[in-house]
SEZA-215430 format. One record per residue: residue in three letters; residue number from 1; x, y, z of N, C-alpha, C in turn. Coordinates in steps of 0.02 Angstrom, whole numbers, always signed. Atoms other than C-alpha are relative to their C-alpha. Layout:
BEGIN
[node "ALA",NUM,[X,Y,Z],[X,Y,Z],[X,Y,Z]]
...
# end
This chain:
BEGIN
[node "GLN",1,[-22,-16,+67],[+2997,+4854,+6500],[+30,-60,-38]]
[node "THR",2,[-32,+58,+31],[+3076,+4685,+6468],[-33,-64,+23]]
[node "TRP",3,[+30,+66,-14],[+2987,+4517,+6459],[+44,-54,-29]]
[node "ARG",4,[-45,+52,+24],[+3088,+4357,+6445],[-31,-70,+11]]
[node "LEU",5,[+14,+71,-8],[+3058,+4173,+6417],[+60,-30,+35]]
[node "THR",6,[-56,+24,-40],[+3166,+4102,+6556],[+7,-75,+0]]
[node "ASP",7,[-1,+73,-2],[+3118,+3918,+6559],[-54,-28,-46]]
[node "LEU",8,[+46,+39,+42],[+3039,+3808,+6425],[+38,-63,-21]]
[node "TRP",9,[-40,+59,+11],[+3109,+3633,+6432],[-39,-63,+18]]
[node "ILE",10,[+28,+65,-17],[+3067,+3449,+6443],[+57,-45,+25]]
[node "LYS",11,[-50,+43,-30],[+3158,+3320,+6549],[-26,-72,+2]]
[node "LYS",12,[+20,+70,+1],[+3155,+3131,+6534],[+56,-43,+31]]
[node "LYS",13,[-48,+45,-31],[+3239,+2993,+6636],[-2,-69,-32]]
[node "PHE",14,[-7,+66,+30],[+3303,+2827,+6570],[+43,-44,+45]]
[node "LEU",15,[-44,+47,-34],[+3397,+2672,+6630],[-12,-2,+75]]
[node "ASP",16,[+20,+4,-70],[+3303,+2651,+6793],[+13,+65,+37]]
[node "GLN",17,[-5,-67,-28],[+3306,+2839,+6825],[+72,+25,+8]]
[node "ALA",18,[-70,-21,-8],[+3498,+2846,+6818],[+20,+54,-50]]
[node "LEU",19,[-16,-47,+53],[+3507,+2943,+6654],[-54,+53,-5]]
[node "ASP",20,[+46,-56,-1],[+3426,+3115,+6654],[+18,+48,-57]]
[node "ILE",21,[-12,-43,+58],[+3410,+3216,+6492],[-49,+57,+0]]
[node "LYS",22,[+41,-62,+0],[+3346,+3395,+6485],[+16,+39,-63]]
[node "VAL",23,[-10,-37,+62],[+3321,+3494,+6325],[-52,+55,-6]]
[node "GLY",24,[+47,-55,+9],[+3242,+3661,+6283],[+35,+67,+9]]
[node "ARG",25,[-28,-67,-13],[+3270,+3842,+6337],[+10,+9,+75]]
[node "PHE",26,[-16,-12,-70],[+3359,+3872,+6502],[+71,+26,+4]]
[node "GLY",27,[-66,-29,-9],[+3518,+3946,+6575],[+48,-48,+34]]
[node "GLU",28,[-51,+44,-28],[+3682,+3868,+6628],[-4,-6,+76]]
[node "GLY",29,[-3,-1,-73],[+3669,+3919,+6811],[-54,-42,+34]]
[node "GLU",30,[+51,+43,-30],[+3512,+3813,+6837],[+28,-68,+18]]
[node "ASP",31,[-26,+67,-10],[+3614,+3653,+6827],[+74,-3,+14]]
[node "PHE",32,[-73,+0,-8],[+3800,+3699,+6822],[+22,+59,+42]]
[node "ASN",33,[-25,-52,-44],[+3896,+3797,+6953],[-57,+34,+38]]
[node "SER",34,[+59,-28,-33],[+3729,+3822,+7040],[+17,+19,+72]]
[node "PHE",35,[-9,-22,-69],[+3725,+3918,+7204],[-58,+46,+18]]
[node "ALA",36,[+56,-40,-24],[+3592,+4003,+7309],[+15,+75,-8]]
[node "CYS",37,[-8,-72,+7],[+3562,+4190,+7291],[-36,+35,+58]]
[node "ASP",38,[+30,-32,-59],[+3517,+4241,+7470],[+34,+66,+16]]
[node "PHE",39,[-35,-64,-7],[+3651,+4376,+7478],[-23,+47,-55]]
[node "GLN",40,[+17,-49,+52],[+3619,+4537,+7382],[+59,+17,-44]]
[node "ASN",41,[-60,-15,+40],[+3798,+4569,+7326],[+12,-58,-48]]
[node "LEU",42,[-6,+52,+50],[+3824,+4474,+7163],[+64,-41,+7]]
[node "ALA",43,[-60,+39,-12],[+3999,+4420,+7216],[-12,-57,+49]]
[node "LEU",44,[+19,+53,-48],[+3909,+4309,+7344],[-65,-34,-19]]
[node "CYS",45,[+67,+21,+19],[+3751,+4269,+7247],[+0,-36,-67]]
[node "GLY",46,[+11,+36,+62],[+3711,+4138,+7116],[+63,-30,-31]]
[node "SER",47,[-55,+31,+38],[+3821,+4054,+6985],[+55,+51,-12]]
[node "GLN",48,[-54,-49,+5],[+3989,+4142,+6998],[+32,+1,-69]]
[node "VAL",49,[-26,-1,+68],[+4048,+4089,+6825],[-41,+48,-43]]
[node "GLY",50,[+43,-45,+37],[+3898,+4180,+6753],[+12,+73,+17]]
[node "ASN",51,[-14,-69,-20],[+3945,+4336,+6852],[+63,+27,-32]]
[node "TRP",52,[-65,-24,+23],[+4124,+4344,+6784],[+16,-20,-71]]
[node "VAL",53,[-5,+14,+72],[+4102,+4270,+6610],[-67,+17,-32]]
[node "GLY",54,[+69,-17,+18],[+3937,+4358,+6584],[-10,+20,-72]]
[node "ASP",55,[+9,-16,+70],[+3973,+4407,+6405],[-15,-62,-43]]
[node "GLN",56,[+17,+62,+37],[+3950,+4223,+6355],[-43,-48,+41]]
[node "TRP",57,[+39,+44,-44],[+3881,+4126,+6505],[-56,+41,+30]]
[node "TYR",58,[+57,-40,-20],[+3706,+4192,+6535],[-39,-34,+57]]
[node "ASN",59,[+40,+23,-56],[+3624,+4170,+6705],[-73,+23,-8]]
[node "TRP",60,[+69,-22,-4],[+3439,+4190,+6746],[-3,+76,-2]]
[node "PRO",61,[+59,+30,+33],[+3329,+4267,+6676],[+9,-13,-74]]
[node "VAL",62,[-11,+11,+71],[+3411,+4247,+6505],[+4,-76,-14]]
[node "SER",63,[-3,+71,+19],[+3384,+4079,+6420],[+27,-7,-70]]
[node "GLN",64,[-24,+16,+67],[+3456,+3995,+6266],[-16,-73,-14]]
[node "TRP",65,[+9,+71,+16],[+3436,+3832,+6173],[+55,-40,+34]]
[node "ALA",66,[-49,+36,-40],[+3520,+3700,+6278],[-18,-74,+5]]
[node "LEU",67,[+7,+72,-14],[+3546,+3515,+6312],[+44,-16,+60]]
[node "ARG",68,[-38,+22,-59],[+3599,+3441,+6479],[-11,-75,+11]]
[node "VAL",69,[+4,+73,-12],[+3638,+3256,+6508],[+33,-15,+66]]
[node "LYS",70,[-25,+16,-67],[+3659,+3193,+6686],[-5,-75,+12]]
[node "TYR",71,[+1,+71,-17],[+3704,+3019,+6747],[+16,-9,+73]]
[node "ASN",72,[-9,+13,-71],[+3685,+2962,+6927],[+45,-61,+10]]
[node "LEU",73,[-48,+53,-10],[+3839,+2860,+6970],[-16,-40,+63]]
[node "GLN",74,[+24,+30,-62],[+3772,+2823,+7145],[-48,+50,+32]]
[node "PRO",75,[+51,-45,-27],[+3637,+2900,+7256],[+24,+70,+17]]
[node "ASP",76,[-24,-65,-20],[+3749,+3042,+7315],[+54,+28,-47]]
[node "LEU",77,[-52,-22,+47],[+3859,+3065,+7160],[-27,-3,-72]]
[node "TYR",78,[+18,+1,+70],[+3821,+3116,+6981],[+47,+43,-41]]
[node "ALA",79,[-40,-39,+47],[+3911,+3183,+6828],[-47,+25,-55]]
[node "GLN",80,[+43,-29,+52],[+3837,+3296,+6694],[+42,+41,-49]]
[node "ILE",81,[-31,-40,+53],[+3883,+3383,+6532],[-56,+35,-38]]
[node "GLY",82,[+52,-39,+34],[+3790,+3515,+6433],[+28,+36,-61]]
[node "ALA",83,[-18,-42,+57],[+3791,+3620,+6275],[-52,+56,-3]]
[node "TYR",84,[+44,-59,-3],[+3718,+3797,+6278],[+17,+47,-58]]
[node "GLU",85,[-10,-47,+55],[+3695,+3908,+6126],[+25,+67,+25]]
[node "TYR",86,[-22,-68,-15],[+3794,+4069,+6133],[-26,+46,-55]]
[node "ASN",87,[+33,-44,+47],[+3685,+4200,+6049],[-9,+69,+33]]
[node "PRO",88,[+6,-66,-33],[+3712,+4384,+6099],[-67,+33,-10]]
[node "GLU",89,[+65,-30,+11],[+3541,+4428,+6026],[-48,-15,+58]]
[node "ASN",90,[+44,+17,-56],[+3463,+4343,+6179],[+1,+53,+55]]
[node "LEU",91,[-4,-52,-51],[+3519,+4492,+6284],[-42,+61,-17]]
[node "GLN",92,[+37,-59,+21],[+3420,+4619,+6183],[-70,+3,+30]]
[node "ARG",93,[+65,-8,-32],[+3264,+4690,+6265],[-57,-24,-44]]
[node "GLY",94,[+54,+18,+45],[+3159,+4660,+6111],[+0,-72,-21]]
[node "LYS",95,[-4,+71,+20],[+3211,+4477,+6096],[-2,-46,+60]]
[node "GLY",96,[+7,+42,-59],[+3161,+4406,+6264],[-32,-66,-15]]
[node "PHE",97,[+31,+63,+22],[+3061,+4272,+6172],[+31,-24,-66]]
[node "ASN",98,[-34,+18,+62],[+3189,+4247,+6034],[+12,-76,-2]]
[node "LEU",99,[-10,+72,+8],[+3182,+4066,+5974],[+45,-16,-60]]
[node "SER",100,[-41,+9,+59],[+3290,+4092,+5819],[+73,-11,+19]]
[node "THR",101,[-72,+11,-10],[+3470,+4033,+5807],[+41,+41,-50]]
[node "ASP",102,[-34,-38,+52],[+3515,+4161,+5672],[+63,+35,+27]]
[node "GLY",103,[-57,-37,-26],[+3632,+4257,+5787],[+50,-42,+39]]
[node "SER",104,[-44,+44,-39],[+3721,+4106,+5861],[+72,+6,-23]]
[node "ARG",105,[-72,-5,+15],[+3910,+4116,+5872],[+40,-59,+26]]
[node "GLY",106,[-35,+58,-27],[+3951,+3951,+5954],[-38,-29,+58]]
[node "ALA",107,[+33,+33,-57],[+3916,+3855,+6112],[+46,+0,+61]]
[node "ILE",108,[-35,+10,-64],[+3967,+3848,+6295],[-10,-73,+20]]
[node "ILE",109,[+4,+71,-17],[+4007,+3668,+6347],[+27,-8,+71]]
[node "PRO",110,[-22,+13,-68],[+4012,+3640,+6536],[-4,-74,+18]]
[node "ALA",111,[+2,+68,-27],[+4049,+3477,+6626],[+11,+5,+75]]
[node "GLU",112,[-2,-7,-73],[+4029,+3445,+6812],[-11,-67,+34]]
[node "VAL",113,[+12,+56,-45],[+4038,+3314,+6948],[-26,+29,+65]]
[node "VAL",114,[+33,-26,-60],[+3924,+3340,+7099],[-7,-56,+51]]
[node "TRP",115,[+4,+48,-56],[+3938,+3249,+7266],[-43,+31,+55]]
[node "THR",116,[+46,-26,-51],[+3799,+3270,+7395],[-2,-48,+59]]
[node "PRO",117,[-5,+48,-55],[+3855,+3174,+7550],[-39,+24,+61]]
[node "LYS",118,[+23,-16,-67],[+3785,+3168,+7726],[+54,-25,+48]]
[node "LEU",119,[-62,+15,-35],[+3936,+3175,+7839],[-8,-6,+75]]
[node "GLY",120,[-3,+5,-72],[+3973,+3121,+8017],[-57,-38,+31]]
[node "ALA",121,[+51,+37,-37],[+3867,+3041,+8151],[-68,+33,-6]]
[node "LEU",122,[+63,-36,+6],[+3735,+3177,+8126],[-27,+2,-71]]
[node "SER",123,[+20,+0,+71],[+3725,+3148,+7937],[-14,+71,-25]]
[node "LEU",124,[+8,-70,+20],[+3752,+3333,+7902],[+6,+5,-76]]
[node "PRO",125,[+1,-2,+74],[+3708,+3371,+7718],[+50,+50,-28]]
[node "GLY",126,[-46,-45,+35],[+3831,+3449,+7597],[-8,-8,-75]]
[node "GLU",127,[-1,+2,+73],[+3854,+3486,+7413],[+68,+24,-25]]
[node "TYR",128,[-67,-15,+25],[+4023,+3483,+7324],[-3,-4,-77]]
[node "ARG",129,[+3,-3,+73],[+4038,+3536,+7141],[+70,+14,-29]]
[node "PHE",130,[-62,-10,+37],[+4190,+3520,+7026],[-18,+5,-74]]
[node "GLY",131,[+22,-8,+68],[+4169,+3588,+6851],[+51,+35,-45]]
[node "TYR",132,[-42,-31,+51],[+4250,+3649,+6689],[-46,+22,-57]]
[node "TYR",133,[+39,-22,+58],[+4183,+3749,+6542],[+48,+20,-56]]
[node "TYR",134,[-37,-20,+60],[+4243,+3782,+6364],[-48,+32,-49]]
[node "SER",135,[+42,-34,+49],[+4174,+3902,+6235],[+29,-10,-69]]
[node "THR",136,[-23,+7,+69],[+4183,+3866,+6049],[-1,+66,-37]]
[node "ALA",137,[+6,-65,+32],[+4148,+4050,+6011],[+66,+37,+4]]
[node "ASP",138,[-60,-42,-1],[+4290,+4168,+5964],[-8,+56,+51]]
[node "ALA",139,[-1,-55,-48],[+4337,+4295,+6097],[+66,+38,-8]]
[node "ALA",140,[-60,-41,+8],[+4459,+4440,+6079],[+45,-6,+61]]
[node "GLU",141,[-48,+3,-56],[+4616,+4430,+6184],[+3,+68,+34]]
[node "ILE",142,[-1,-61,-40],[+4632,+4559,+6323],[+57,+46,-22]]
[node "GLU",143,[-58,-41,+15],[+4807,+4620,+6280],[+6,+17,-74]]
[node "ASN",144,[-4,-12,+72],[+4790,+4605,+6091],[-68,-16,-32]]
[node "PRO",145,[+68,+13,+25],[+4608,+4625,+6032],[-2,-24,-73]]
[node "ALA",146,[-2,+24,+70],[+4662,+4587,+5853],[+4,-76,-3]]
[node "LYS",147,[-5,+73,-3],[+4693,+4407,+5907],[-60,-28,+38]]
[node "THR",148,[+57,+32,-34],[+4556,+4287,+5962],[+21,-66,+30]]
[node "GLY",149,[-10,+64,-32],[+4549,+4137,+6075],[-68,-27,+21]]
[node "HIS",150,[+63,+30,-24],[+4419,+4034,+6168],[-1,+1,+76]]
[node "LYS",151,[+7,-4,-72],[+4357,+4063,+6344],[-4,-71,+29]]
[node "GLN",152,[+4,+63,-36],[+4381,+3920,+6466],[+18,+12,+72]]
[node "GLY",153,[-15,-7,-70],[+4395,+3893,+6651],[-31,-55,+41]]
[node "GLY",154,[+27,+52,-44],[+4340,+3794,+6802],[-26,+29,+65]]
[node "TRP",155,[+27,-22,-64],[+4256,+3803,+6971],[-1,-57,+50]]
[node "PHE",156,[+8,+45,-57],[+4246,+3722,+7141],[-46,+34,+49]]
[node "THR",157,[+51,-28,-44],[+4095,+3750,+7252],[-16,-49,+56]]
[node "VAL",158,[+17,+41,-58],[+4060,+3685,+7428],[-52,+36,+42]]
[node "LYS",159,[+46,-24,-51],[+3911,+3707,+7542],[-13,-58,+47]]
[node "GLN",160,[+3,+56,-47],[+3914,+3602,+7700],[-28,+23,+67]]
[node "GLN",161,[+24,-14,-67],[+3811,+3604,+7859],[+52,-25,+50]]
[node "LEU",162,[-54,+15,-47],[+3934,+3607,+8004],[-25,-20,+69]]
[node "THR",163,[+28,+18,-65],[+3825,+3597,+8160],[-76,-6,-5]]
[node "ARG",164,[+73,+7,-4],[+3647,+3554,+8210],[-23,+31,+66]]
[node "HIS",165,[+23,-37,-59],[+3550,+3663,+8333],[-52,-41,+38]]
[node "ASP",166,[+46,+38,-43],[+3471,+3563,+8475],[-32,-60,-35]]
[node "GLY",167,[+24,+60,+34],[+3455,+3411,+8365],[-49,+11,-57]]
[node "GLN",168,[+46,-15,+54],[+3347,+3500,+8236],[+39,+6,-66]]
[node "SER",169,[-38,+4,+62],[+3406,+3460,+8059],[-2,+63,-42]]
[node "ASP",170,[+6,-60,+41],[+3345,+3624,+7983],[+29,+62,+35]]
[node "ARG",171,[-31,-56,-35],[+3438,+3732,+8110],[+74,-16,+13]]
[node "GLY",172,[-71,+10,-12],[+3625,+3758,+8132],[+43,+42,-45]]
[node "LEU",173,[-49,-39,+36],[+3783,+3827,+8054],[+20,-35,-65]]
[node "THR",174,[-21,+25,+65],[+3824,+3804,+7869],[+55,+45,-28]]
[node "GLY",175,[-54,-37,+32],[+3985,+3855,+7780],[+0,-10,-75]]
[node "PHE",176,[-4,+7,+73],[+4017,+3886,+7596],[+65,+31,-26]]
[node "VAL",177,[-59,-25,+36],[+4163,+3915,+7477],[-14,-4,-74]]
[node "ASN",178,[+3,+0,+73],[+4162,+3963,+7293],[+66,+23,-27]]
[node "VAL",179,[-62,-18,+34],[+4316,+3967,+7182],[-11,-7,-75]]
[node "THR",180,[+1,+7,+73],[+4321,+4004,+6996],[+67,+25,-28]]
[node "VAL",181,[-61,-22,+36],[+4471,+4020,+6878],[-17,+4,-74]]
[node "HIS",182,[+17,-13,+69],[+4467,+4087,+6700],[+62,+12,-42]]
[node "ASP",183,[-53,-12,+47],[+4575,+4101,+6546],[+18,+74,-1]]
[node "SER",184,[-17,-71,-6],[+4669,+4263,+6575],[+12,+34,-67]]
[node "LYS",185,[-10,-31,+65],[+4700,+4289,+6389],[-64,+32,-28]]
[node "THR",186,[+62,-22,+32],[+4516,+4313,+6346],[-52,+26,+49]]
[node "ASN",187,[+51,-19,-49],[+4426,+4353,+6509],[+25,+57,+44]]
[node "SER",188,[-20,-59,-39],[+4426,+4516,+6608],[+12,-16,+73]]
[node "VAL",189,[-11,+22,-69],[+4424,+4421,+6775],[+41,-65,-1]]
[node "LYS",190,[-43,+60,-2],[+4564,+4297,+6811],[-29,-54,+45]]
[node "ASP",191,[+26,+48,-48],[+4488,+4216,+6963],[-39,+36,+54]]
[node "MET",192,[+37,-27,-56],[+4372,+4243,+7110],[-9,-53,+53]]
[node "GLN",193,[+13,+46,-56],[+4344,+4167,+7282],[-48,+34,+47]]
[node "ASN",194,[+41,-26,-55],[+4211,+4187,+7412],[-7,-53,+54]]
[node "VAL",195,[+6,+45,-57],[+4185,+4111,+7584],[-50,+31,+48]]
[node "GLY",196,[+48,-28,-46],[+4049,+4129,+7713],[-31,-51,+47]]
[node "LEU",197,[+35,+41,-49],[+3945,+4063,+7856],[-72,+23,+5]]
[node "ILE",198,[+72,-14,-7],[+3756,+4052,+7877],[-25,-39,+61]]
[node "TYR",199,[+29,+34,-58],[+3671,+4014,+8042],[-76,+8,-2]]
[node "LYS",200,[+73,-1,+2],[+3488,+3966,+8033],[-28,-21,+68]]
[node "GLY",201,[+31,+16,-64],[+3383,+3969,+8191],[+43,+15,+60]]
[node "LEU",202,[-43,-18,-56],[+3506,+4056,+8305],[-40,+14,+63]]
[node "LEU",203,[+43,-16,-57],[+3365,+4118,+8417],[-59,-49,+2]]
[node "ASP",204,[+56,+47,-7],[+3236,+3995,+8485],[-66,+33,-17]]
[node "GLN",205,[+62,-36,+15],[+3103,+4129,+8465],[-9,+10,-75]]
[node "ARG",206,[+2,-10,+72],[+3147,+4144,+8279],[+36,-58,-35]]
[node "PRO",207,[-35,+60,+24],[+3190,+3966,+8221],[+13,-1,-75]]
[node "GLN",208,[-10,+0,+72],[+3177,+4006,+8034],[+42,+59,-25]]
[node "ASP",209,[-41,-57,+19],[+3279,+4167,+8035],[+72,-22,-14]]
[node "GLU",210,[-70,+15,+17],[+3457,+4172,+7965],[+45,+60,+14]]
[node "LEU",211,[-53,-50,-6],[+3615,+4268,+8007],[+58,-24,-43]]
[node "ALA",212,[-51,+22,+47],[+3748,+4265,+7871],[+53,+53,-11]]
[node "LEU",213,[-56,-44,+15],[+3919,+4338,+7834],[+39,-31,-57]]
[node "GLY",214,[-38,+24,+56],[+4011,+4323,+7669],[+53,+50,-22]]
[node "VAL",215,[-55,-42,+25],[+4176,+4389,+7598],[+21,-27,-68]]
[node "ALA",216,[-19,+21,+67],[+4226,+4386,+7414],[+60,+41,-24]]
[node "ARG",217,[-57,-32,+32],[+4384,+4428,+7317],[-5,-10,-76]]
[node "ILE",218,[+3,+3,+73],[+4380,+4469,+7130],[+68,+24,-27]]
[node "HIS",219,[-66,-16,+27],[+4549,+4466,+7040],[-7,+16,-74]]
[node "ALA",220,[+10,-23,+69],[+4540,+4569,+6881],[+64,-8,-41]]
[node "ASN",221,[-55,-2,+47],[+4650,+4554,+6728],[+26,+71,-5]]
[node "ASP",222,[-26,-68,+4],[+4766,+4704,+6730],[-3,+25,-72]]
[node "ASP",223,[+2,-30,+67],[+4749,+4824,+6584],[+68,+30,-16]]
[node "ALA",224,[-64,-26,+23],[+4886,+4911,+6485],[+26,+56,+46]]
[node "ASN",225,[-20,-55,-43],[+4888,+5056,+6609],[+20,-23,+70]]
[node "GLY",226,[-19,+26,-65],[+4918,+4943,+6759],[-42,+26,+57]]
[node "LEU",227,[+43,-31,-50],[+4769,+5014,+6853],[-42,-51,+39]]
[node "LEU",228,[+46,+49,-30],[+4676,+4853,+6896],[+36,-50,+43]]
[node "ASP",229,[-28,+50,-45],[+4705,+4729,+7035],[-55,-44,+29]]
[node "GLU",230,[+49,+42,-34],[+4577,+4659,+7159],[-55,+43,+31]]
[node "GLU",231,[+55,-30,-38],[+4407,+4704,+7231],[-22,-49,+54]]
[node "TYR",232,[+24,+41,-55],[+4345,+4641,+7399],[-70,+22,+19]]
[node "ASN",233,[+69,-14,-19],[+4162,+4628,+7446],[-17,-39,+63]]
[node "THR",234,[+23,+32,-62],[+4090,+4591,+7619],[-73,+17,+11]]
[node "GLU",235,[+70,-12,-15],[+3907,+4571,+7664],[-21,-37,+63]]
[node "LEU",236,[+31,+29,-59],[+3819,+4540,+7829],[-75,+11,-5]]
[node "TYR",237,[+72,-8,+3],[+3632,+4506,+7824],[-35,-39,+55]]
[node "TYR",238,[+43,+37,-45],[+3494,+4452,+7940],[-65,-14,-38]]
[node "GLY",239,[+60,+20,+37],[+3353,+4354,+7857],[-59,-10,+47]]
[node "ILE",240,[+60,+4,-43],[+3184,+4382,+7940],[-52,-41,-36]]
[node "HIS",241,[+52,+43,+29],[+3063,+4240,+7903],[-68,+28,+24]]
[node "ALA",242,[+61,-34,-21],[+2909,+4351,+7910],[-61,-45,-3]]
[node "THR",243,[+54,+49,+9],[+2787,+4221,+7843],[+28,-57,-42]]
[node "ASN",244,[-23,+55,+42],[+2798,+4058,+7746],[+11,+21,-72]]
[node "TRP",245,[-8,-22,+69],[+2790,+4160,+7586],[+43,+63,-7]]
[node "LEU",246,[-39,-62,+3],[+2898,+4312,+7632],[+60,-3,+48]]
[node "THR",247,[-61,-9,-40],[+3079,+4329,+7691],[+29,+68,-16]]
[node "ILE",248,[-28,-67,+7],[+3155,+4501,+7720],[+73,-2,+25]]
[node "ARG",249,[-71,+3,-18],[+3345,+4519,+7721],[+33,+69,-3]]
[node "PRO",250,[-40,-61,-2],[+3417,+4688,+7773],[+74,-18,+4]]
[node "ASN",251,[-71,+17,+1],[+3605,+4694,+7746],[+43,+63,+3]]
[node "VAL",252,[-52,-52,+3],[+3763,+4798,+7765],[+57,-29,-41]]
[node "GLN",253,[-54,+23,+43],[+3899,+4785,+7633],[+59,+49,+3]]
[node "TYR",254,[-60,-41,+5],[+4078,+4848,+7624],[+39,-22,-62]]
[node "VAL",255,[-37,+14,+61],[+4171,+4859,+7458],[+67,+36,+2]]
[node "HIS",256,[-68,-27,-2],[+4360,+4885,+7454],[+29,+0,-70]]
[node "HIS",257,[-26,-8,+68],[+4439,+4950,+7292],[-55,-14,-52]]
[node "VAL",258,[+57,+7,+46],[+4278,+4973,+7193],[+25,-3,-72]]
[node "GLY",259,[-21,+8,+69],[+4297,+4914,+7013],[+67,-33,-8]]
[node "ALA",260,[-65,+33,+0],[+4456,+4819,+7059],[+57,+48,-18]]
[node "LEU",261,[-53,-49,+11],[+4555,+4981,+7038],[+49,-1,+58]]
[node "LYS",262,[-51,+2,-53],[+4719,+4982,+7134],[-10,+56,+49]]
[node "ASN",263,[+13,-57,-43],[+4674,+5153,+7202],[-75,+14,+4]]
[node "GLY",264,[+73,-8,+2],[+4487,+5123,+7199],[-29,+22,+67]]
[node "ASP",265,[+34,-24,-60],[+4362,+5192,+7323],[-16,-58,+47]]
[node "LYS",266,[+25,+46,-51],[+4309,+5106,+7483],[-68,+27,+20]]
[node "THR",267,[+67,-26,-12],[+4123,+5116,+7515],[-42,-49,+41]]
[node "TRP",268,[+50,+39,-37],[+3985,+5056,+7631],[-67,+5,-37]]
[node "VAL",269,[+65,+3,+33],[+3816,+5002,+7561],[-50,-32,+47]]
[node "GLY",270,[+55,+30,-36],[+3652,+4970,+7649],[-52,-25,-49]]
[node "GLY",271,[+49,+28,+46],[+3525,+4858,+7565],[-54,-39,+35]]
[node "ILE",272,[+53,+44,-26],[+3368,+4757,+7588],[-26,-41,-58]]
[node "LYS",273,[+21,+47,+52],[+3308,+4605,+7491],[-64,-35,+23]]
[node "PHE",274,[+63,+35,-15],[+3132,+4533,+7485],[-4,-62,-44]]
[node "GLN",275,[+8,+62,+37],[+3105,+4352,+7435],[-70,-28,+13]]
[node "THR",276,[+68,+26,-7],[+2930,+4287,+7402],[-7,-68,-33]]
[node "VAL",277,[+17,+65,+29],[+2862,+4114,+7366],[-75,-3,-7]]
[node "PHE",278,[+72,+1,+13],[+2692,+4102,+7285],[-26,-71,-4]]
# end
């Protein structure tokens, strides 16, 4: 029922490949606060800023007019800054191919430093992201909707391989941490954190399979009734590498205080996720 133009951009490198400029239609999470989406629970999947500032920061598959400038400071370190049109019309089902800027209300401006080292004697790969975003668009304050402010916040993301299985670089234990903080005056979520472990190739008979466990905490802005507090999400999945083009991930999830309500429900969820590569 909904068709969207998700990516339409051109990228060019300058200054001996050190300067990288990308312009066109794309989303923030492709380049900023990027994170894999192997878990099914959104508190552990994808760009977390987009999950908790989703009224202005649009993740895949929504695109907007954007510019991203990246500069490689050294082989394992780069800095980047971007500007992304904030246009609520891009969310409408009938405007999946909207190229007009008539409904624009401002821009999201993210900046980020990314370090991709190889640590220790085994040269274990990692990715460390430090970022900040600011919105030029007006946003109503949570406690006093008659007043407006501007959304802003920051993030810290780490994904680091911790061990290597029998000397094979593509097998072993990897850990991750995501932290985001947001302006509590204008955003419904104050901050969130998640942490987890992923083991690839635990069984010699299944060297491409994955076993993963993640836990997330979402800290909501309390409302006037004092009903909101924190939600906790936990997911355990096993990724079955069925073929080179199909991975199947059955999972079990536990959610504590659904909706971040202080007296919210506690629930178990069973899920399954299929990932294909054509």
